[in-house]
DRENZA-687368 format. One line per field, with one value per residue (C-alpha): residue number from 1; residue in three letters; chain; x, y, z. Coordinates in steps of 0.05 Angstrom, whole numbers, plus 5000, padded with zeros to 4 digits. Each point is the difference from the previous one (the first is absolute). Layout:
num (NUM, ...)
residu (ALA, ...)
chaine (A, ...)
x (X, ...)
y (Y, ...)
z (Z, ...)
This chain:
num (1, 2, 3, 4, 5, 6, 7, 8, 9, 10, 11, 12, 13, 14, 15, 16, 17, 18, 19, 20, 21, 22, 23, 24, 25, 26, 27, 28, 29, 30, 31, 32, 33, 34, 35, 36, 37, 38, 39, 40, 41, 42, 43, 44, 45, 46, 47, 48, 49, 50, 51, 52, 53, 54, 55, 56, 57, 58, 59, 60, 61, 62, 63, 64, 65, 66, 67, 68, 69, 70, 71, 72, 73, 74, 75, 76, 77, 78, 79, 80, 81, 82, 83, 84, 85, 86, 87, 88, 89, 90, 91, 92, 93, 94, 95, 96, 97, 98, 99, 100, 101, 102, 103, 104, 105, 106, 107, 108, 109, 110, 111, 112, 113, 114, 115, 116, 117, 118, 119, 120, 121, 122, 123, 124, 125, 126, 127, 128, 129, 130, 131, 132, 133, 134, 135, 136, 137, 138, 139, 140, 141, 142, 143, 144, 145, 146, 147, 148, 149, 150, 151, 152, 153, 154, 155, 156, 157, 158, 159, 160, 161, 162, 163, 164, 165, 166, 167, 168, 169, 170, 171, 172, 173, 174, 175, 176, 177, 178, 179, 180, 181, 182, 183, 184, 185, 186, 187, 188, 189, 190, 191, 192, 193, 194, 195, 196, 197, 198, 199, 200, 201, 202, 203, 204, 205, 206, 207, 208, 209, 210, 211, 212, 213, 214, 215, 216, 217, 218, 219, 220, 221, 222, 223, 224, 225, 226, 227, 228, 229, 230, 231, 232, 233, 234, 235, 236, 237, 238, 239, 240, 241, 242, 243, 244, 245, 246, 247, 248, 249, 250, 251, 252, 253, 254, 255, 256, 257, 258, 259, 260, 261, 262, 263, 264, 265, 266, 267, 268, 269, 270, 271, 272, 273, 274, 275, 276, 277, 278, 279, 280, 281, 282, 283, 284, 285, 286, 287, 288, 289, 290, 291, 292, 293, 294, 295, 296, 297, 298, 299, 300, 301, 302, 303, 304, 305, 306, 307, 308, 309, 310, 311, 312, 313, 314, 315, 316, 317, 318, 319, 320, 321, 322, 323, 324, 325, 326, 327, 328, 329, 330, 331, 332, 333, 334, 335, 336, 337, 338, 339, 340, 341, 342)
residu (MET, THR, PHE, GLU, ALA, PRO, TRP, ALA, PHE, THR, PHE, LEU, LEU, LEU, PHE, PRO, LEU, ILE, PHE, LEU, TYR, ARG, ARG, ALA, GLY, GLY, ARG, SER, GLY, GLY, SER, ASP, PHE, SER, SER, LEU, SER, LYS, ASP, PHE, LYS, LEU, PRO, GLU, THR, MET, LYS, GLN, ARG, LEU, SER, SER, LEU, PRO, TYR, ILE, LEU, ASN, MET, PHE, ALA, LEU, PHE, PHE, LEU, ILE, ILE, ALA, LEU, ALA, ARG, PRO, ARG, GLU, GLY, PHE, ASP, THR, VAL, ARG, GLU, VAL, THR, ASN, GLY, ILE, ALA, ILE, ASN, MET, VAL, LEU, ASP, ARG, SER, SER, SER, MET, GLY, THR, PRO, VAL, THR, ALA, ASP, GLY, ASN, LYS, ASN, ARG, LEU, ASP, ALA, VAL, LYS, GLU, ALA, PHE, VAL, SER, PHE, VAL, ALA, GLY, ASN, GLU, LYS, ASP, LEU, LYS, GLY, ARG, LYS, ASP, ASP, LEU, ILE, GLY, LEU, ILE, THR, PHE, GLY, ARG, PHE, GLY, GLU, THR, MET, SER, PRO, LEU, THR, LEU, SER, HIS, GLU, THR, LEU, VAL, ASP, PHE, THR, SER, ASN, ILE, LYS, LEU, ILE, ASP, ASN, ARG, GLU, GLU, ASP, GLY, THR, SER, ILE, GLY, ASP, ALA, VAL, ALA, LEU, ALA, ALA, ALA, ARG, LEU, GLN, GLU, THR, ASP, ASP, THR, ASN, ASN, PRO, ALA, ASN, TYR, LYS, ILE, GLN, ASN, LYS, ILE, ILE, ILE, LEU, LEU, THR, ASP, GLY, GLN, ASN, ASN, GLY, GLY, THR, VAL, SER, PRO, LEU, ASP, ALA, ALA, TYR, LEU, ALA, ALA, GLN, TRP, ASP, ILE, LYS, LEU, TYR, THR, ILE, GLY, PHE, GLY, ALA, GLY, TYR, TYR, LYS, ASN, ALA, PHE, GLY, MET, VAL, LYS, LYS, ILE, PRO, PRO, GLY, TYR, GLY, VAL, ASP, GLU, ALA, SER, LEU, LYS, GLU, MET, ALA, GLN, ILE, THR, LYS, GLY, LYS, TYR, PHE, SER, ALA, ASP, SER, GLU, GLU, SER, LEU, LYS, ASN, ILE, TYR, ARG, GLU, ILE, ASP, GLY, LEU, GLU, LYS, SER, ARG, ILE, GLU, SER, PHE, SER, TYR, LYS, ASN, TYR, ARG, GLU, ARG, PHE, LEU, PRO, PHE, GLY, ALA, THR, ALA, LEU, ILE, LEU, LEU, LEU, LEU, ALA, HIS, THR, LEU, SER, SER, THR, TRP, LEU, ARG, ARG, VAL, PRO)
chaine (A, A, A, A, A, A, A, A, A, A, A, A, A, A, A, A, A, A, A, A, A, A, A, A, A, A, A, A, A, A, A, A, A, A, A, A, A, A, A, A, A, A, A, A, A, A, A, A, A, A, A, A, A, A, A, A, A, A, A, A, A, A, A, A, A, A, A, A, A, A, A, A, A, A, A, A, A, A, A, A, A, A, A, A, A, A, A, A, A, A, A, A, A, A, A, A, A, A, A, A, A, A, A, A, A, A, A, A, A, A, A, A, A, A, A, A, A, A, A, A, A, A, A, A, A, A, A, A, A, A, A, A, A, A, A, A, A, A, A, A, A, A, A, A, A, A, A, A, A, A, A, A, A, A, A, A, A, A, A, A, A, A, A, A, A, A, A, A, A, A, A, A, A, A, A, A, A, A, A, A, A, A, A, A, A, A, A, A, A, A, A, A, A, A, A, A, A, A, A, A, A, A, A, A, A, A, A, A, A, A, A, A, A, A, A, A, A, A, A, A, A, A, A, A, A, A, A, A, A, A, A, A, A, A, A, A, A, A, A, A, A, A, A, A, A, A, A, A, A, A, A, A, A, A, A, A, A, A, A, A, A, A, A, A, A, A, A, A, A, A, A, A, A, A, A, A, A, A, A, A, A, A, A, A, A, A, A, A, A, A, A, A, A, A, A, A, A, A, A, A, A, A, A, A, A, A, A, A, A, A, A, A, A, A, A, A, A, A, A, A, A, A, A, A, A, A, A, A, A, A, A, A, A, A, A, A, A, A, A, A, A, A)
x (5000, 5025, 4976, 4988, 5001, 5049, 5005, 4934, 5037, 5027, 4932, 5021, 5038, 4933, 4995, 5054, 4974, 4929, 5027, 5040, 4941, 4955, 5050, 5007, 4926, 4976, 4939, 4936, 4936, 4989, 4988, 5050, 4981, 5035, 5019, 4963, 5061, 5067, 4979, 4932, 4991, 4936, 5000, 5010, 4941, 5003, 4989, 5061, 5043, 4980, 5001, 5063, 4971, 4977, 5070, 5032, 4951, 5015, 5075, 4990, 4955, 5054, 5051, 4958, 4983, 5074, 5012, 4942, 5029, 5066, 4963, 5021, 4999, 5022, 5039, 4996, 5058, 4977, 5051, 4981, 5042, 5003, 5033, 5037, 5006, 5022, 4954, 5034, 4976, 5039, 4998, 5020, 5015, 4967, 5013, 5021, 5074, 4994, 4998, 5075, 5034, 5043, 5031, 5043, 4954, 4939, 4960, 4986, 4985, 5004, 4928, 5008, 5062, 4965, 4938, 5043, 5041, 4938, 4965, 5062, 5000, 4926, 4994, 5072, 5045, 5038, 5065, 5005, 4931, 4948, 4944, 4961, 4941, 4988, 4999, 4944, 5022, 4967, 5018, 4994, 5022, 5009, 5013, 4968, 4950, 5006, 4956, 4987, 5010, 4991, 4981, 5041, 4987, 5026, 4973, 5066, 4977, 4951, 5054, 5046, 4944, 4990, 5075, 5004, 4946, 5035, 5014, 5039, 4960, 4988, 4954, 5039, 4949, 5011, 5076, 5045, 5034, 4959, 5043, 4972, 4927, 5014, 5040, 4946, 4947, 5041, 5011, 4925, 4983, 5049, 4974, 4929, 5021, 4989, 4984, 4926, 5012, 5048, 4992, 4989, 5062, 5040, 5042, 5038, 5072, 5025, 4974, 5044, 4997, 5045, 5003, 5030, 5009, 5046, 4987, 4985, 4936, 4967, 4927, 4948, 4981, 5043, 5075, 5043, 5029, 4932, 4977, 5061, 4985, 4929, 5025, 5048, 4944, 4964, 5062, 5005, 5069, 5019, 5047, 5013, 5030, 5027, 4999, 5042, 5023, 4992, 5027, 4989, 5021, 5043, 4997, 5041, 4954, 5049, 4971, 5028, 4989, 4967, 5045, 4980, 4947, 4987, 4935, 4987, 4991, 5046, 5005, 4925, 4995, 5057, 4968, 4932, 5032, 5039, 4938, 4964, 5062, 5000, 5052, 5015, 5023, 5027, 4989, 5041, 4983, 4947, 5044, 5014, 4924, 4991, 5055, 4964, 4937, 5042, 5029, 4932, 4975, 5057, 4988, 4925, 4987, 4931, 4992, 4953, 4983, 4966, 4978, 4965, 4952, 4961, 4926, 4982, 4940, 4983, 4993, 4983, 4925, 5002, 5043, 4956, 4937, 5030, 5019, 4929, 4968, 5046, 4985, 4925, 5006, 5041, 4951, 4940, 5030, 5021, 4929, 4963, 5025, 5068, 4979, 5036, 4957, 5021)
y (5000, 5070, 5070, 5054, 5057, 4979, 5072, 4988, 4959, 5065, 5007, 4944, 5053, 5023, 4939, 5019, 5072, 4976, 4953, 5056, 5047, 4949, 4986, 5074, 5005, 5028, 4956, 5033, 4977, 4947, 5004, 4994, 4967, 5009, 4941, 4990, 4970, 4973, 4930, 5000, 4998, 4996, 4940, 5017, 4990, 4973, 5070, 5024, 4944, 5015, 5075, 5004, 4957, 5058, 5030, 4934, 4991, 5070, 4985, 4937, 5038, 5052, 4946, 4966, 5068, 5016, 4933, 5015, 5069, 4966, 4963, 4928, 4958, 4933, 4991, 4938, 4988, 4979, 4972, 4998, 4960, 5012, 4941, 5011, 4928, 4964, 4961, 4936, 4946, 4935, 4965, 4927, 4947, 4933, 4963, 4928, 5018, 5033, 4929, 4994, 4981, 5053, 4952, 4941, 4952, 5025, 5018, 5071, 5028, 5069, 5017, 4979, 5044, 5060, 4993, 4996, 5061, 5040, 4985, 5024, 5063, 5014, 4977, 5007, 4950, 4997, 5023, 5058, 5010, 5040, 4988, 5048, 5014, 5070, 4979, 4979, 4933, 4957, 4934, 4979, 4932, 4978, 4942, 5005, 5049, 5053, 4993, 5046, 4958, 5058, 5072, 5056, 4997, 5020, 4934, 4964, 4939, 4985, 5012, 4951, 4948, 5010, 4993, 4934, 4971, 5015, 4936, 4982, 4997, 4927, 5011, 5001, 5047, 5051, 4992, 5052, 5067, 5061, 5053, 5059, 4984, 4991, 5065, 5039, 4972, 5019, 5071, 5008, 4978, 5052, 5054, 4987, 5009, 5072, 5035, 4987, 4925, 5004, 5005, 5070, 5044, 4950, 5027, 4960, 5022, 4955, 4944, 4941, 4931, 4943, 4950, 4932, 4948, 4943, 5001, 5044, 5026, 4948, 5018, 5054, 5061, 5054, 4998, 5010, 5065, 5028, 4983, 5036, 5062, 4999, 4997, 5057, 5042, 4992, 5013, 4928, 4973, 4929, 4956, 4938, 4936, 4944, 4937, 4948, 4962, 4925, 4930, 4944, 4928, 4984, 4937, 4963, 5019, 5050, 5064, 5061, 5075, 5040, 5056, 5070, 5033, 4937, 5006, 5071, 5056, 5047, 5050, 5013, 5003, 5050, 5043, 4998, 5025, 5054, 5026, 5011, 5024, 4937, 4946, 4930, 4945, 4931, 4946, 4936, 4972, 5002, 5045, 5048, 5006, 5019, 5051, 5031, 5010, 5031, 5049, 5018, 5010, 5049, 5037, 5010, 5030, 5022, 5066, 5014, 5071, 5010, 5061, 5008, 5050, 5006, 5001, 5035, 4993, 5054, 4974, 5065, 4986, 4946, 5045, 5061, 4960, 4972, 5071, 5025, 4941, 5012, 5075, 4987, 4948, 5047, 5057, 4955, 4975, 5071, 5025, 4944, 4947, 5031, 5073, 5041, 5038, 5074)
z (5000, 4983, 5018, 4948, 5051, 5055, 5025, 5035, 5053, 5028, 5033, 5047, 5038, 5026, 5045, 5050, 5000, 5016, 5053, 5034, 4996, 5033, 5056, 5013, 5016, 4935, 4998, 5020, 5031, 5054, 5074, 5056, 5065, 5067, 5040, 5065, 5030, 4981, 5016, 4965, 4924, 4961, 4953, 4926, 4955, 4930, 4972, 5039, 4975, 4928, 5006, 4957, 4944, 4956, 5005, 4980, 4943, 4975, 5001, 4959, 4952, 4991, 4987, 4946, 4970, 4993, 4965, 4953, 4984, 4982, 4945, 5008, 4937, 4974, 4935, 4957, 4952, 4932, 4951, 4927, 4951, 4926, 4966, 4935, 4977, 4938, 4954, 4981, 4952, 5002, 4933, 5009, 4948, 5019, 4935, 5004, 4996, 5068, 5027, 4988, 5066, 5033, 5050, 4983, 5038, 4960, 5062, 4977, 4931, 4971, 5015, 5073, 5007, 4968, 5044, 5063, 4980, 4981, 5066, 5038, 4959, 5014, 5072, 5024, 5035, 5065, 4968, 4951, 4969, 5038, 4951, 4956, 5047, 4972, 4927, 4954, 4971, 4947, 4968, 4927, 4975, 4928, 4954, 4932, 5032, 5054, 5061, 5059, 5062, 5048, 4987, 5031, 5074, 5069, 5027, 4994, 5040, 4945, 4948, 5035, 4999, 4925, 4988, 5038, 4955, 4934, 4961, 4938, 4936, 4983, 4940, 4935, 4967, 5055, 5003, 4970, 5017, 4981, 5033, 4960, 5015, 5075, 5006, 4961, 5047, 5061, 4973, 4986, 5071, 5028, 4954, 5024, 5072, 5023, 5066, 4994, 5005, 5057, 5076, 5029, 5000, 4959, 4943, 4948, 4999, 4944, 4956, 4985, 4968, 5021, 4943, 5013, 4945, 4982, 4925, 4940, 4970, 4955, 5000, 5011, 4958, 5032, 4993, 5062, 4974, 4982, 5071, 5027, 4959, 5025, 5072, 4987, 4972, 5067, 5041, 5023, 5015, 4982, 5040, 4959, 5028, 4958, 5043, 4963, 5062, 5005, 4994, 4950, 4989, 4941, 4958, 5052, 5057, 5029, 5032, 4966, 5012, 4945, 4973, 5025, 4956, 4960, 4961, 5024, 4948, 5038, 4943, 5000, 5075, 5004, 4946, 5035, 5064, 4963, 4965, 5066, 5038, 5042, 5009, 4976, 5048, 4985, 5052, 4994, 5069, 5054, 5043, 4943, 4989, 5073, 4994, 4940, 5040, 5056, 4949, 4972, 5071, 5011, 4934, 5011, 5067, 5024, 5036, 5058, 5019, 5067, 5040, 5066, 5031, 5064, 5015, 5064, 5045, 5050, 5072, 5038, 5003, 5055, 5044, 4988, 5014, 5064, 5023, 4987, 5038, 5060, 5001, 4997, 5055, 5044, 4989, 5015, 5066, 5021, 4986, 5034, 5049, 5013, 4999, 5051, 5050, 5009)
């Protein structure tokens, strides 16, 4: 509690003055009675015991009145956050080639490694990634066709659930690598996102697409470079990742490591990134893929602006009302039951 007019407390100096004045005999009224003898005293009545009650009530009324004059009030801090986040669309290849093992024992494939790294990027981990809680993130997968798995959302728990359910394409008619179509779809989804579709006070700072593929475009109606130019037209940055990591068995059954970048159209991915002022990354192992997400996390930082203000509530009324009640009670007692007889 604070006081808007603390100078009013100077009136508390009246209390010692009133006390000294009363002790000096300044009070008026009342009757004095002589003692019949030193050994004999008349018993005190209830009225005599309470004769000082109006005075005490007036002192308390004065005290509460001074507090009311000081204007007590309570302030409530209000913090308002305006989040300037980044809209991110993850475009993920789930063609059959993403089933290539990335571990020598074959227990984890490319798609598994990508999903794990993406979830750490979105939700954070216990080491070096804090997560992207202030960003709108969506997920688009593709084979021969692009598909929106999750729209742009701040509900990242739902996004993580969608990611865990992504499967490799096992239908030959749907298999393929339509990079251009998928990127164009992701760009369109980002372009459609504006402030009217976002949470209150949320502003989009940047729009980016993270494209991950292990192959080269072999389907669809939009070429990868045309999709990149479309993204650049809408100020959308492309981070492209060529994930050529993996192991295979040769004709003799020996497990061999796939050469870095094998099967990846690095030239197109680099040009796509260059067109949109983004960056190309080459991942030749599961660990290097995680490092790429760490680097992107460092390149694209969200910004939160916050400010605070105070709401005040005036609290003088209870003190003023209490003072008024005490004054009325003191006056009533002085005029009736405890009235002094001249």
